[in-house]
Gaussian input, Z-matrix of N, CA and C with variables (Angstrom, degrees):
# hf/3-21g

backbone

0 1
 N
 C     1     B1
 C     2     B2     1     A1
 N     3     B3     2     A2     1     D1
 C     4     B4     3     A3     2     D2
 C     5     B5     4     A4     3     D3
 N     6     B6     5     A5     4     D4
 C     7     B7     6     A6     5     D5
 C     8     B8     7     A7     6     D6
 N     9     B9     8     A8     7     D7
 C    10    B10     9     A9     8     D8
 C    11    B11    10    A10     9     D9
 N    12    B12    11    A11    10    D10
 C    13    B13    12    A12    11    D11
 C    14    B14    13    A13    12    D12
 N    15    B15    14    A14    13    D13
 C    16    B16    15    A15    14    D14
 C    17    B17    16    A16    15    D15
 N    18    B18    17    A17    16    D16
 C    19    B19    18    A18    17    D17
 C    20    B20    19    A19    18    D18
 N    21    B21    20    A20    19    D19
 C    22    B22    21    A21    20    D20
 C    23    B23    22    A22    21    D21
 N    24    B24    23    A23    22    D22
 C    25    B25    24    A24    23    D23
 C    26    B26    25    A25    24    D24
 N    27    B27    26    A26    25    D25
 C    28    B28    27    A27    26    D26
 C    29    B29    28    A28    27    D27
 N    30    B30    29    A29    28    D28
 C    31    B31    30    A30    29    D29
 C    32    B32    31    A31    30    D30
 N    33    B33    32    A32    31    D31
 C    34    B34    33    A33    32    D32
 C    35    B35    34    A34    33    D33
 N    36    B36    35    A35    34    D34
 C    37    B37    36    A36    35    D35
 C    38    B38    37    A37    36    D36
 N    39    B39    38    A38    37    D37
 C    40    B40    39    A39    38    D38
 C    41    B41    40    A40    39    D39
 N    42    B42    41    A41    40    D40
 C    43    B43    42    A42    41    D41
 C    44    B44    43    A43    42    D42
 N    45    B45    44    A44    43    D43
 C    46    B46    45    A45    44    D44
 C    47    B47    46    A46    45    D45
 N    48    B48    47    A47    46    D46
 C    49    B49    48    A48    47    D47
 C    50    B50    49    A49    48    D48
 N    51    B51    50    A50    49    D49
 C    52    B52    51    A51    50    D50
 C    53    B53    52    A52    51    D51
 N    54    B54    53    A53    52    D52
 C    55    B55    54    A54    53    D53
 C    56    B56    55    A55    54    D54
 N    57    B57    56    A56    55    D55
 C    58    B58    57    A57    56    D56
 C    59    B59    58    A58    57    D57
 N    60    B60    59    A59    58    D58
 C    61    B61    60    A60    59    D59
 C    62    B62    61    A61    60    D60
 N    63    B63    62    A62    61    D61
 C    64    B64    63    A63    62    D62
 C    65    B65    64    A64    63    D63
 N    66    B66    65    A65    64    D64
 C    67    B67    66    A66    65    D65
 C    68    B68    67    A67    66    D66
 N    69    B69    68    A68    67    D67
 C    70    B70    69    A69    68    D68
 C    71    B71    70    A70    69    D69
 N    72    B72    71    A71    70    D70
 C    73    B73    72    A72    71    D71
 C    74    B74    73    A73    72    D72
 N    75    B75    74    A74    73    D73
 C    76    B76    75    A75    74    D74
 C    77    B77    76    A76    75    D75
 N    78    B78    77    A77    76    D76
 C    79    B79    78    A78    77    D77
 C    80    B80    79    A79    78    D78
 N    81    B81    80    A80    79    D79
 C    82    B82    81    A81    80    D80
 C    83    B83    82    A82    81    D81
 N    84    B84    83    A83    82    D82
 C    85    B85    84    A84    83    D83
 C    86    B86    85    A85    84    D84
 N    87    B87    86    A86    85    D85
 C    88    B88    87    A87    86    D86
 C    89    B89    88    A88    87    D87
 N    90    B90    89    A89    88    D88
 C    91    B91    90    A90    89    D89
 C    92    B92    91    A91    90    D90
 N    93    B93    92    A92    91    D91
 C    94    B94    93    A93    92    D92
 C    95    B95    94    A94    93    D93
 N    96    B96    95    A95    94    D94
 C    97    B97    96    A96    95    D95
 C    98    B98    97    A97    96    D96
 N    99    B99    98    A98    97    D97
 C   100   B100    99    A99    98    D98
 C   101   B101   100   A100    99    D99
 N   102   B102   101   A101   100   D100
 C   103   B103   102   A102   101   D101
 C   104   B104   103   A103   102   D102
 N   105   B105   104   A104   103   D103
 C   106   B106   105   A105   104   D104
 C   107   B107   106   A106   105   D105
 N   108   B108   107   A107   106   D106
 C   109   B109   108   A108   107   D107
 C   110   B110   109   A109   108   D108
 N   111   B111   110   A110   109   D109
 C   112   B112   111   A111   110   D110
 C   113   B113   112   A112   111   D111
 N   114   B114   113   A113   112   D112
 C   115   B115   114   A114   113   D113
 C   116   B116   115   A115   114   D114
 N   117   B117   116   A116   115   D115
 C   118   B118   117   A117   116   D116
 C   119   B119   118   A118   117   D117
 N   120   B120   119   A119   118   D118
 C   121   B121   120   A120   119   D119
 C   122   B122   121   A121   120   D120
 N   123   B123   122   A122   121   D121
 C   124   B124   123   A123   122   D122
 C   125   B125   124   A124   123   D123
 N   126   B126   125   A125   124   D124
 C   127   B127   126   A126   125   D125
 C   128   B128   127   A127   126   D126
 N   129   B129   128   A128   127   D127
 C   130   B130   129   A129   128   D128
 C   131   B131   130   A130   129   D129
 N   132   B132   131   A131   130   D130
 C   133   B133   132   A132   131   D131
 C   134   B134   133   A133   132   D132
 N   135   B135   134   A134   133   D133
 C   136   B136   135   A135   134   D134
 C   137   B137   136   A136   135   D135
 N   138   B138   137   A137   136   D136
 C   139   B139   138   A138   137   D137
 C   140   B140   139   A139   138   D138
 N   141   B141   140   A140   139   D139
 C   142   B142   141   A141   140   D140
 C   143   B143   142   A142   141   D141
 N   144   B144   143   A143   142   D142
 C   145   B145   144   A144   143   D143
 C   146   B146   145   A145   144   D144
 N   147   B147   146   A146   145   D145
 C   148   B148   147   A147   146   D146
 C   149   B149   148   A148   147   D147
 N   150   B150   149   A149   148   D148
 C   151   B151   150   A150   149   D149
 C   152   B152   151   A151   150   D150
 N   153   B153   152   A152   151   D151
 C   154   B154   153   A153   152   D152
 C   155   B155   154   A154   153   D153
 N   156   B156   155   A155   154   D154
 C   157   B157   156   A156   155   D155
 C   158   B158   157   A157   156   D156
 N   159   B159   158   A158   157   D157
 C   160   B160   159   A159   158   D158
 C   161   B161   160   A160   159   D159
 N   162   B162   161   A161   160   D160
 C   163   B163   162   A162   161   D161
 C   164   B164   163   A163   162   D162
 N   165   B165   164   A164   163   D163
 C   166   B166   165   A165   164   D164
 C   167   B167   166   A166   165   D165
 N   168   B168   167   A167   166   D166
 C   169   B169   168   A168   167   D167
 C   170   B170   169   A169   168   D168
 N   171   B171   170   A170   169   D169
 C   172   B172   171   A171   170   D170
 C   173   B173   172   A172   171   D171
 N   174   B174   173   A173   172   D172
 C   175   B175   174   A174   173   D173
 C   176   B176   175   A175   174   D174
 N   177   B177   176   A176   175   D175
 C   178   B178   177   A177   176   D176
 C   179   B179   178   A178   177   D177
 N   180   B180   179   A179   178   D178
 C   181   B181   180   A180   179   D179
 C   182   B182   181   A181   180   D180
 N   183   B183   182   A182   181   D181
 C   184   B184   183   A183   182   D182
 C   185   B185   184   A184   183   D183
 N   186   B186   185   A185   184   D184
 C   187   B187   186   A186   185   D185
 C   188   B188   187   A187   186   D186
 N   189   B189   188   A188   187   D187
 C   190   B190   189   A189   188   D188
 C   191   B191   190   A190   189   D189
 N   192   B192   191   A191   190   D190
 C   193   B193   192   A192   191   D191
 C   194   B194   193   A193   192   D192
 N   195   B195   194   A194   193   D193
 C   196   B196   195   A195   194   D194
 C   197   B197   196   A196   195   D195
 N   198   B198   197   A197   196   D196
 C   199   B199   198   A198   197   D197
 C   200   B200   199   A199   198   D198
 N   201   B201   200   A200   199   D199
 C   202   B202   201   A201   200   D200
 C   203   B203   202   A202   201   D201
 N   204   B204   203   A203   202   D202
 C   205   B205   204   A204   203   D203
 C   206   B206   205   A205   204   D204
 N   207   B207   206   A206   205   D205
 C   208   B208   207   A207   206   D206
 C   209   B209   208   A208   207   D207
 N   210   B210   209   A209   208   D208
 C   211   B211   210   A210   209   D209
 C   212   B212   211   A211   210   D210
 N   213   B213   212   A212   211   D211
 C   214   B214   213   A213   212   D212
 C   215   B215   214   A214   213   D213
 N   216   B216   215   A215   214   D214
 C   217   B217   216   A216   215   D215
 C   218   B218   217   A217   216   D216
 N   219   B219   218   A218   217   D217
 C   220   B220   219   A219   218   D218
 C   221   B221   220   A220   219   D219
 N   222   B222   221   A221   220   D220
 C   223   B223   222   A222   221   D221
 C   224   B224   223   A223   222   D222
 N   225   B225   224   A224   223   D223
 C   226   B226   225   A225   224   D224
 C   227   B227   226   A226   225   D225
 N   228   B228   227   A227   226   D226
 C   229   B229   228   A228   227   D227
 C   230   B230   229   A229   228   D228
 N   231   B231   230   A230   229   D229
 C   232   B232   231   A231   230   D230
 C   233   B233   232   A232   231   D231
 N   234   B234   233   A233   232   D232
 C   235   B235   234   A234   233   D233
 C   236   B236   235   A235   234   D234
 N   237   B237   236   A236   235   D235
 C   238   B238   237   A237   236   D236
 C   239   B239   238   A238   237   D237
 N   240   B240   239   A239   238   D238
 C   241   B241   240   A240   239   D239
 C   242   B242   241   A241   240   D240
 N   243   B243   242   A242   241   D241
 C   244   B244   243   A243   242   D242
 C   245   B245   244   A244   243   D243
 N   246   B246   245   A245   244   D244
 C   247   B247   246   A246   245   D245
 C   248   B248   247   A247   246   D246
 N   249   B249   248   A248   247   D247
 C   250   B250   249   A249   248   D248
 C   251   B251   250   A250   249   D249
 N   252   B252   251   A251   250   D250
 C   253   B253   252   A252   251   D251
 C   254   B254   253   A253   252   D252
 N   255   B255   254   A254   253   D253
 C   256   B256   255   A255   254   D254
 C   257   B257   256   A256   255   D255
 N   258   B258   257   A257   256   D256
 C   259   B259   258   A258   257   D257
 C   260   B260   259   A259   258   D258
 N   261   B261   260   A260   259   D259
 C   262   B262   261   A261   260   D260
 C   263   B263   262   A262   261   D261
 N   264   B264   263   A263   262   D262
 C   265   B265   264   A264   263   D263
 C   266   B266   265   A265   264   D264
 N   267   B267   266   A266   265   D265
 C   268   B268   267   A267   266   D266
 C   269   B269   268   A268   267   D267
 N   270   B270   269   A269   268   D268
 C   271   B271   270   A270   269   D269
 C   272   B272   271   A271   270   D270
 N   273   B273   272   A272   271   D271
 C   274   B274   273   A273   272   D272
 C   275   B275   274   A274   273   D273
 N   276   B276   275   A275   274   D274
 C   277   B277   276   A276   275   D275
 C   278   B278   277   A277   276   D276
 N   279   B279   278   A278   277   D277
 C   280   B280   279   A279   278   D278
 C   281   B281   280   A280   279   D279
 N   282   B282   281   A281   280   D280
 C   283   B283   282   A282   281   D281
 C   284   B284   283   A283   282   D282
 N   285   B285   284   A284   283   D283
 C   286   B286   285   A285   284   D284
 C   287   B287   286   A286   285   D285
 N   288   B288   287   A287   286   D286
 C   289   B289   288   A288   287   D287
 C   290   B290   289   A289   288   D288
 N   291   B291   290   A290   289   D289
 C   292   B292   291   A291   290   D290
 C   293   B293   292   A292   291   D291
 N   294   B294   293   A293   292   D292
 C   295   B295   294   A294   293   D293
 C   296   B296   295   A295   294   D294
 N   297   B297   296   A296   295   D295
 C   298   B298   297   A297   296   D296
 C   299   B299   298   A298   297   D297
 N   300   B300   299   A299   298   D298
 C   301   B301   300   A300   299   D299
 C   302   B302   301   A301   300   D300
 N   303   B303   302   A302   301   D301
 C   304   B304   303   A303   302   D302
 C   305   B305   304   A304   303   D303
 N   306   B306   305   A305   304   D304
 C   307   B307   306   A306   305   D305
 C   308   B308   307   A307   306   D306
 N   309   B309   308   A308   307   D307
 C   310   B310   309   A309   308   D308
 C   311   B311   310   A310   309   D309
 N   312   B312   311   A311   310   D310
 C   313   B313   312   A312   311   D311
 C   314   B314   313   A313   312   D312
 N   315   B315   314   A314   313   D313
 C   316   B316   315   A315   314   D314
 C   317   B317   316   A316   315   D315
 N   318   B318   317   A317   316   D316
 C   319   B319   318   A318   317   D317
 C   320   B320   319   A319   318   D318
 N   321   B321   320   A320   319   D319
 C   322   B322   321   A321   320   D320
 C   323   B323   322   A322   321   D321
 N   324   B324   323   A323   322   D322
 C   325   B325   324   A324   323   D323
 C   326   B326   325   A325   324   D324
 N   327   B327   326   A326   325   D325
 C   328   B328   327   A327   326   D326
 C   329   B329   328   A328   327   D327
 N   330   B330   329   A329   328   D328
 C   331   B331   330   A330   329   D329
 C   332   B332   331   A331   330   D330
 N   333   B333   332   A332   331   D331
 C   334   B334   333   A333   332   D332
 C   335   B335   334   A334   333   D333

   B1=1.4685
   B2=1.5407
   B3=1.3000
   B4=1.5248
   B5=1.5807
   B6=1.4035
   B7=1.3885
   B8=1.5627
   B9=1.2458
   B10=1.4045
   B11=1.4963
   B12=1.3954
   B13=1.3405
   B14=1.5539
   B15=1.3725
   B16=1.3917
   B17=1.5149
   B18=1.2319
   B19=1.4499
   B20=1.5643
   B21=1.3148
   B22=1.4080
   B23=1.5708
   B24=1.2372
   B25=1.4316
   B26=1.5009
   B27=1.3657
   B28=1.5483
   B29=1.4798
   B30=1.2437
   B31=1.5047
   B32=1.4896
   B33=1.2736
   B34=1.5054
   B35=1.4625
   B36=1.3659
   B37=1.5218
   B38=1.5193
   B39=1.4443
   B40=1.3542
   B41=1.5982
   B42=1.3602
   B43=1.4419
   B44=1.5174
   B45=1.4593
   B46=1.5042
   B47=1.4964
   B48=1.3052
   B49=1.4737
   B50=1.6378
   B51=1.3551
   B52=1.3996
   B53=1.4915
   B54=1.4039
   B55=1.4147
   B56=1.4882
   B57=1.3901
   B58=1.4157
   B59=1.4619
   B60=1.4415
   B61=1.4436
   B62=1.5647
   B63=1.3008
   B64=1.4529
   B65=1.5411
   B66=1.2988
   B67=1.4874
   B68=1.4693
   B69=1.3853
   B70=1.5033
   B71=1.4917
   B72=1.2571
   B73=1.4447
   B74=1.4895
   B75=1.3013
   B76=1.4922
   B77=1.4491
   B78=1.3634
   B79=1.4356
   B80=1.4716
   B81=1.3436
   B82=1.3514
   B83=1.6119
   B84=1.2527
   B85=1.4556
   B86=1.5754
   B87=1.2778
   B88=1.5792
   B89=1.5547
   B90=1.2379
   B91=1.4515
   B92=1.5859
   B93=1.3129
   B94=1.4998
   B95=1.4142
   B96=1.3723
   B97=1.3494
   B98=1.4941
   B99=1.2897
   B100=1.6348
   B101=1.5163
   B102=1.3143
   B103=1.4495
   B104=1.4217
   B105=1.3507
   B106=1.4209
   B107=1.5074
   B108=1.3218
   B109=1.4357
   B110=1.6994
   B111=1.2386
   B112=1.4516
   B113=1.5190
   B114=1.2986
   B115=1.3600
   B116=1.5156
   B117=1.2679
   B118=1.4090
   B119=1.5639
   B120=1.3356
   B121=1.6005
   B122=1.3891
   B123=1.2858
   B124=1.4711
   B125=1.5277
   B126=1.3584
   B127=1.4878
   B128=1.4160
   B129=1.3676
   B130=1.4479
   B131=1.4862
   B132=1.3830
   B133=1.4405
   B134=1.5920
   B135=1.2533
   B136=1.4704
   B137=1.6380
   B138=1.3015
   B139=1.5556
   B140=1.5829
   B141=1.3601
   B142=1.4544
   B143=1.5917
   B144=1.2881
   B145=1.5255
   B146=1.6183
   B147=1.2571
   B148=1.4328
   B149=1.5884
   B150=1.2755
   B151=1.5816
   B152=1.4305
   B153=1.3248
   B154=1.4903
   B155=1.5518
   B156=1.4179
   B157=1.4682
   B158=1.5447
   B159=1.3454
   B160=1.4331
   B161=1.5431
   B162=1.2392
   B163=1.5191
   B164=1.6043
   B165=1.3528
   B166=1.4556
   B167=1.5627
   B168=1.2972
   B169=1.5114
   B170=1.5593
   B171=1.2575
   B172=1.5755
   B173=1.5094
   B174=1.3506
   B175=1.5111
   B176=1.4423
   B177=1.2915
   B178=1.5776
   B179=1.5749
   B180=1.2995
   B181=1.4330
   B182=1.5777
   B183=1.3642
   B184=1.5183
   B185=1.4515
   B186=1.3965
   B187=1.4685
   B188=1.4621
   B189=1.3075
   B190=1.4788
   B191=1.4914
   B192=1.3946
   B193=1.3762
   B194=1.5401
   B195=1.3583
   B196=1.4530
   B197=1.5199
   B198=1.3535
   B199=1.4598
   B200=1.6454
   B201=1.2486
   B202=1.5518
   B203=1.5824
   B204=1.2468
   B205=1.4289
   B206=1.5825
   B207=1.3058
   B208=1.4558
   B209=1.5351
   B210=1.3436
   B211=1.4212
   B212=1.5331
   B213=1.2527
   B214=1.5647
   B215=1.5826
   B216=1.2578
   B217=1.4544
   B218=1.4822
   B219=1.2151
   B220=1.5564
   B221=1.4932
   B222=1.3918
   B223=1.4866
   B224=1.6165
   B225=1.3592
   B226=1.4106
   B227=1.4455
   B228=1.4096
   B229=1.5812
   B230=1.4584
   B231=1.2692
   B232=1.4265
   B233=1.6940
   B234=1.2586
   B235=1.4632
   B236=1.4921
   B237=1.3128
   B238=1.4640
   B239=1.5867
   B240=1.2762
   B241=1.4642
   B242=1.6033
   B243=1.3296
   B244=1.4675
   B245=1.3823
   B246=1.3653
   B247=1.4863
   B248=1.4989
   B249=1.2491
   B250=1.4858
   B251=1.5800
   B252=1.2233
   B253=1.5325
   B254=1.5529
   B255=1.2822
   B256=1.5065
   B257=1.5027
   B258=1.3892
   B259=1.4906
   B260=1.5656
   B261=1.3691
   B262=1.4309
   B263=1.5230
   B264=1.3968
   B265=1.4984
   B266=1.4385
   B267=1.2587
   B268=1.5036
   B269=1.5308
   B270=1.2771
   B271=1.4805
   B272=1.4643
   B273=1.3123
   B274=1.5416
   B275=1.4758
   B276=1.3443
   B277=1.4199
   B278=1.6276
   B279=1.2160
   B280=1.4491
   B281=1.5006
   B282=1.3260
   B283=1.5445
   B284=1.5114
   B285=1.3338
   B286=1.4829
   B287=1.4734
   B288=1.3346
   B289=1.4414
   B290=1.5972
   B291=1.3514
   B292=1.4565
   B293=1.4748
   B294=1.3009
   B295=1.5768
   B296=1.4936
   B297=1.3834
   B298=1.4155
   B299=1.5821
   B300=1.3741
   B301=1.3806
   B302=1.5756
   B303=1.2817
   B304=1.5556
   B305=1.4612
   B306=1.3942
   B307=1.5702
   B308=1.5549
   B309=1.2497
   B310=1.5709
   B311=1.3936
   B312=1.3964
   B313=1.5694
   B314=1.3690
   B315=1.2952
   B316=1.5171
   B317=1.6615
   B318=1.2716
   B319=1.5338
   B320=1.5519
   B321=1.3739
   B322=1.4615
   B323=1.4876
   B324=1.3430
   B325=1.5547
   B326=1.6094
   B327=1.3318
   B328=1.3691
   B329=1.5170
   B330=1.3020
   B331=1.5951
   B332=1.5565
   B333=1.3883
   B334=1.4146
   B335=1.5083
   A1=105.03
   A2=112.30
   A3=116.85
   A4=104.34
   A5=108.86
   A6=120.09
   A7=109.76
   A8=121.48
   A9=125.40
   A10=107.85
   A11=117.21
   A12=128.00
   A13=104.20
   A14=118.73
   A15=119.57
   A16=115.48
   A17=124.56
   A18=132.29
   A19=106.95
   A20=117.19
   A21=120.40
   A22=108.94
   A23=116.60
   A24=122.54
   A25=108.54
   A26=110.27
   A27=111.81
   A28=100.68
   A29=113.79
   A30=125.40
   A31=117.30
   A32=122.21
   A33=123.69
   A34=101.47
   A35=110.59
   A36=118.23
   A37=106.56
   A38=121.86
   A39=121.21
   A40=119.37
   A41=112.67
   A42=119.76
   A43=116.08
   A44=108.50
   A45=113.95
   A46=108.61
   A47=113.86
   A48=121.27
   A49=110.95
   A50=111.53
   A51=112.77
   A52=116.25
   A53=118.58
   A54=120.86
   A55=110.04
   A56=120.81
   A57=120.59
   A58=115.83
   A59=119.73
   A60=120.35
   A61=111.55
   A62=114.97
   A63=114.95
   A64=110.63
   A65=117.34
   A66=125.11
   A67=110.96
   A68=113.82
   A69=119.51
   A70=113.07
   A71=118.34
   A72=119.13
   A73=117.38
   A74=116.97
   A75=120.16
   A76=114.78
   A77=119.83
   A78=122.43
   A79=117.42
   A80=118.27
   A81=121.00
   A82=115.50
   A83=117.84
   A84=115.73
   A85=108.27
   A86=115.54
   A87=118.57
   A88=108.19
   A89=119.48
   A90=119.77
   A91=111.70
   A92=113.10
   A93=113.41
   A94=111.84
   A95=123.75
   A96=118.77
   A97=113.98
   A98=116.10
   A99=118.66
   A100=108.57
   A101=117.99
   A102=119.41
   A103=114.97
   A104=119.67
   A105=126.74
   A106=115.06
   A107=112.82
   A108=124.19
   A109=107.50
   A110=113.93
   A111=116.27
   A112=110.08
   A113=124.53
   A114=131.45
   A115=111.84
   A116=116.38
   A117=120.36
   A118=115.23
   A119=111.44
   A120=115.12
   A121=115.60
   A122=124.66
   A123=122.42
   A124=113.32
   A125=120.77
   A126=118.13
   A127=109.87
   A128=117.62
   A129=119.81
   A130=111.65
   A131=117.48
   A132=122.19
   A133=107.31
   A134=117.74
   A135=122.11
   A136=102.93
   A137=109.55
   A138=118.65
   A139=111.44
   A140=114.91
   A141=111.12
   A142=108.22
   A143=117.42
   A144=119.42
   A145=102.34
   A146=120.65
   A147=123.82
   A148=108.79
   A149=112.74
   A150=117.38
   A151=111.67
   A152=119.42
   A153=120.20
   A154=110.25
   A155=112.05
   A156=110.82
   A157=117.15
   A158=116.45
   A159=121.19
   A160=106.14
   A161=119.05
   A162=120.32
   A163=105.30
   A164=122.67
   A165=119.20
   A166=113.31
   A167=113.52
   A168=113.98
   A169=114.65
   A170=112.80
   A171=115.86
   A172=109.38
   A173=119.47
   A174=123.28
   A175=114.75
   A176=119.04
   A177=120.79
   A178=110.33
   A179=119.43
   A180=121.60
   A181=114.24
   A182=114.79
   A183=117.33
   A184=113.20
   A185=116.89
   A186=118.95
   A187=112.46
   A188=120.01
   A189=125.08
   A190=112.79
   A191=120.07
   A192=122.16
   A193=119.01
   A194=116.00
   A195=117.56
   A196=115.55
   A197=112.49
   A198=117.26
   A199=108.19
   A200=114.05
   A201=117.32
   A202=103.98
   A203=123.76
   A204=126.30
   A205=108.56
   A206=113.62
   A207=115.79
   A208=115.13
   A209=116.32
   A210=121.91
   A211=112.02
   A212=111.80
   A213=119.17
   A214=109.67
   A215=116.34
   A216=123.55
   A217=109.86
   A218=118.83
   A219=123.55
   A220=113.37
   A221=117.29
   A222=121.80
   A223=106.15
   A224=122.27
   A225=120.71
   A226=113.71
   A227=111.05
   A228=115.92
   A229=111.53
   A230=121.39
   A231=120.98
   A232=111.97
   A233=110.63
   A234=114.36
   A235=113.62
   A236=113.82
   A237=121.23
   A238=107.83
   A239=115.72
   A240=120.30
   A241=110.63
   A242=115.58
   A243=117.86
   A244=115.45
   A245=116.39
   A246=120.51
   A247=112.02
   A248=120.76
   A249=120.27
   A250=108.22
   A251=114.72
   A252=117.64
   A253=110.38
   A254=118.34
   A255=124.42
   A256=115.94
   A257=111.75
   A258=114.05
   A259=112.71
   A260=117.22
   A261=118.09
   A262=114.89
   A263=110.96
   A264=113.66
   A265=120.20
   A266=114.36
   A267=116.54
   A268=112.80
   A269=114.65
   A270=119.12
   A271=107.25
   A272=113.22
   A273=117.76
   A274=110.49
   A275=116.25
   A276=121.87
   A277=105.09
   A278=118.12
   A279=122.04
   A280=112.07
   A281=115.33
   A282=123.42
   A283=104.73
   A284=121.38
   A285=124.01
   A286=107.52
   A287=122.02
   A288=126.87
   A289=105.37
   A290=112.13
   A291=113.13
   A292=116.80
   A293=113.23
   A294=118.82
   A295=107.37
   A296=122.36
   A297=121.22
   A298=113.94
   A299=112.98
   A300=114.00
   A301=112.39
   A302=115.71
   A303=120.04
   A304=111.52
   A305=111.70
   A306=117.73
   A307=110.32
   A308=119.20
   A309=122.70
   A310=110.15
   A311=116.45
   A312=118.12
   A313=116.80
   A314=117.74
   A315=125.40
   A316=106.21
   A317=112.76
   A318=113.49
   A319=114.63
   A320=113.87
   A321=118.16
   A322=115.28
   A323=112.19
   A324=117.23
   A325=108.19
   A326=113.40
   A327=122.66
   A328=111.40
   A329=115.75
   A330=112.96
   A331=105.06
   A332=108.47
   A333=115.91
   A334=104.65
   D1=131.12
   D2=176.90
   D3=-102.43
   D4=147.35
   D5=175.99
   D6=-89.94
   D7=132.70
   D8=175.58
   D9=-89.31
   D10=138.52
   D11=-179.05
   D12=-71.95
   D13=129.23
   D14=172.36
   D15=-109.17
   D16=143.81
   D17=178.76
   D18=-113.56
   D19=120.72
   D20=-179.03
   D21=-109.06
   D22=142.86
   D23=174.92
   D24=-144.64
   D25=138.50
   D26=-178.26
   D27=-82.88
   D28=136.93
   D29=173.32
   D30=-113.92
   D31=147.51
   D32=178.28
   D33=-86.28
   D34=162.13
   D35=-179.80
   D36=-54.52
   D37=-55.88
   D38=-179.73
   D39=-50.81
   D40=-35.09
   D41=173.36
   D42=-60.98
   D43=-40.95
   D44=177.05
   D45=-62.35
   D46=-46.88
   D47=-175.04
   D48=-54.66
   D49=-48.54
   D50=176.88
   D51=-65.49
   D52=-39.50
   D53=179.57
   D54=-60.41
   D55=-46.34
   D56=177.07
   D57=-65.74
   D58=-34.89
   D59=176.37
   D60=-64.79
   D61=-28.74
   D62=-176.36
   D63=-77.57
   D64=-12.97
   D65=177.57
   D66=-83.81
   D67=-17.04
   D68=-177.66
   D69=81.14
   D70=130.76
   D71=-178.43
   D72=-61.44
   D73=-30.90
   D74=175.98
   D75=-71.61
   D76=-10.14
   D77=173.29
   D78=-99.22
   D79=3.48
   D80=-173.41
   D81=-94.11
   D82=141.91
   D83=176.98
   D84=-79.61
   D85=-177.03
   D86=-172.24
   D87=-66.97
   D88=-39.06
   D89=-177.82
   D90=-71.51
   D91=-36.93
   D92=172.08
   D93=-64.16
   D94=-42.66
   D95=-178.22
   D96=-67.94
   D97=-32.14
   D98=171.76
   D99=-64.57
   D100=-39.04
   D101=175.50
   D102=-64.41
   D103=-38.69
   D104=174.07
   D105=-61.09
   D106=-46.73
   D107=176.85
   D108=-59.07
   D109=-46.90
   D110=-178.24
   D111=-67.21
   D112=-44.21
   D113=177.71
   D114=-62.50
   D115=-37.68
   D116=174.12
   D117=-65.20
   D118=-41.87
   D119=175.09
   D120=-77.45
   D121=-23.77
   D122=-172.79
   D123=-116.06
   D124=2.59
   D125=170.63
   D126=-66.91
   D127=128.54
   D128=-174.51
   D129=-100.12
   D130=-11.89
   D131=178.13
   D132=-141.76
   D133=171.62
   D134=177.24
   D135=-80.04
   D136=164.12
   D137=-177.10
   D138=-61.09
   D139=-39.07
   D140=-173.90
   D141=-77.93
   D142=-25.33
   D143=177.93
   D144=-74.32
   D145=-44.01
   D146=-177.31
   D147=-54.50
   D148=-48.13
   D149=-178.59
   D150=-65.97
   D151=-38.88
   D152=176.43
   D153=-63.80
   D154=-49.73
   D155=-178.67
   D156=-60.55
   D157=-34.41
   D158=176.61
   D159=-64.68
   D160=-46.85
   D161=-175.22
   D162=-67.13
   D163=-40.82
   D164=177.82
   D165=-65.53
   D166=-43.04
   D167=178.03
   D168=-60.99
   D169=-31.42
   D170=-179.83
   D171=-80.72
   D172=-48.18
   D173=-177.92
   D174=-78.35
   D175=-45.47
   D176=-174.78
   D177=-81.54
   D178=-34.55
   D179=-168.88
   D180=-117.12
   D181=-7.17
   D182=174.78
   D183=76.75
   D184=15.58
   D185=174.49
   D186=-66.69
   D187=138.39
   D188=170.55
   D189=-58.21
   D190=144.23
   D191=-179.99
   D192=-51.48
   D193=-47.78
   D194=175.37
   D195=-59.12
   D196=-40.69
   D197=-176.72
   D198=-72.72
   D199=-32.37
   D200=178.66
   D201=-65.67
   D202=-44.13
   D203=-175.88
   D204=-64.48
   D205=-43.84
   D206=177.51
   D207=-65.63
   D208=-38.46
   D209=174.23
   D210=-59.30
   D211=-45.97
   D212=179.64
   D213=-62.77
   D214=-43.70
   D215=178.41
   D216=-57.91
   D217=-44.63
   D218=-170.53
   D219=-100.96
   D220=-20.97
   D221=170.91
   D222=51.89
   D223=60.83
   D224=175.21
   D225=-55.39
   D226=146.73
   D227=-176.96
   D228=-103.68
   D229=-5.16
   D230=-179.32
   D231=-143.45
   D232=160.44
   D233=177.64
   D234=-52.09
   D235=-41.18
   D236=-175.30
   D237=-64.82
   D238=-46.40
   D239=178.00
   D240=-64.04
   D241=-33.56
   D242=177.58
   D243=-69.63
   D244=-37.75
   D245=177.04
   D246=-56.38
   D247=-31.45
   D248=-177.14
   D249=-58.76
   D250=-40.66
   D251=-176.13
   D252=-75.16
   D253=-22.69
   D254=-179.23
   D255=-97.05
   D256=-3.48
   D257=-170.93
   D258=-64.21
   D259=-23.16
   D260=-179.28
   D261=-75.64
   D262=-9.60
   D263=-179.21
   D264=-70.47
   D265=157.32
   D266=-174.53
   D267=-95.41
   D268=-1.66
   D269=-178.81
   D270=-121.00
   D271=150.80
   D272=173.06
   D273=-87.74
   D274=137.38
   D275=-173.70
   D276=-103.58
   D277=131.38
   D278=-179.92
   D279=-65.79
   D280=145.54
   D281=-169.29
   D282=-62.98
   D283=-35.98
   D284=-177.77
   D285=-64.45
   D286=-38.06
   D287=-178.99
   D288=-65.65
   D289=-46.72
   D290=-177.96
   D291=-65.07
   D292=-32.99
   D293=175.05
   D294=-71.62
   D295=-31.54
   D296=173.83
   D297=-64.46
   D298=-37.40
   D299=-178.75
   D300=-73.84
   D301=-35.36
   D302=171.07
   D303=-58.39
   D304=-47.44
   D305=-179.88
   D306=-61.67
   D307=-36.19
   D308=176.06
   D309=-64.67
   D310=-47.46
   D311=174.21
   D312=-61.11
   D313=-35.85
   D314=-175.52
   D315=-70.16
   D316=-34.77
   D317=177.48
   D318=-68.19
   D319=-24.23
   D320=-176.74
   D321=-107.93
   D322=-0.66
   D323=-174.63
   D324=-69.16
   D325=140.30
   D326=177.18
   D327=-69.17
   D328=131.43
   D329=177.15
   D330=-90.21
   D331=135.44
   D332=-172.63
   D333=-100.95

């Protein structure tokens, strides 16, 4: 038996939605259809915005990739909510930086 090499990449919910939509709903199995339904209901921003936000969180604010994806998936609305995603970090992040992150998310948040 040979082992296949796997490549893992953290995807935001909007990226998952787009990926599954490109496969076509008729080509999806039951789990994939459920996942698409979930991604459709819980995507908080468009895929392009999600990608830009992840990039900005990593480059501008030094957030780790996995944390950036989770932040974009949940789009926290307050510093307290944001701290939940950064609690595993080894460094303390200044309040002004946290406010800037929340402001960035607010600028891109979908209006419901």
